[in-house]
C-alpha positions, -999 to +999 in steps of 0.1 A: +000+000+000+014+034-010+020+060+016+002+094+014+021+123+000+033+149+025+008+177+029+031+203+013+033+182-018-005+177-019-011+214-016+014+220-044-003+195-066-037+210-059-024+245-066-012+233-100-047+219-106-061+253-098-038+269-123-049+245-150-085+251-142-080+288-145-064+283-179-092+260-190-118+286-179-103+311-202-106+290-233-140+272-228-168+283-250-201+273-234-218+277-200-218+239-193-180+238-194-177+270-174-200+256-147-181+223-147-148+242-141-164+262-113-175+230-096-140+215-100-124+246-086-147+245-056-137+209-050-100+216-053-102+246-030-122+226-005-096+199-005-068+225+001-088+239+030-093+204+045-055+197+043-047+230+060-073+224+087-060+189+093-025+204+098-039+228+124-056+199+142-024+179+143-006+209+158-034+213+184-032+176+193+006+179+197+002+209+221-025+191+240-004+160+244+025+181+257+002+198+282-011+164+294+025+151+300+033+183+319+002+177+341+011+141+346+046+150+357+034+176+381+009+151+396+037+125+401+060+149+418 
C-alpha cells in the first residue's frame, strides 16, 4: 500500500490543478464547461482547505499532548 504524500506536496499539486482550471476557464466556450470548471475549482479549493485544517488539528493535538505530559509529571511529583 502506498503512503500518502506529504501535505506540502499535496497542496502544491492542488495549486497546480487550480492553475490548470483557471487556464481552462479562459478557453472554454459554453456555459456547461464554465460551470463544470467552477465545480471542479470549488472541490479543489475545499480539498486544500481540508488539508490546511488537518495540519492545524495535528498541531493542536501535539500541544494538548505536551500539556497532558506536563500535568502528569506535576501530579507524580
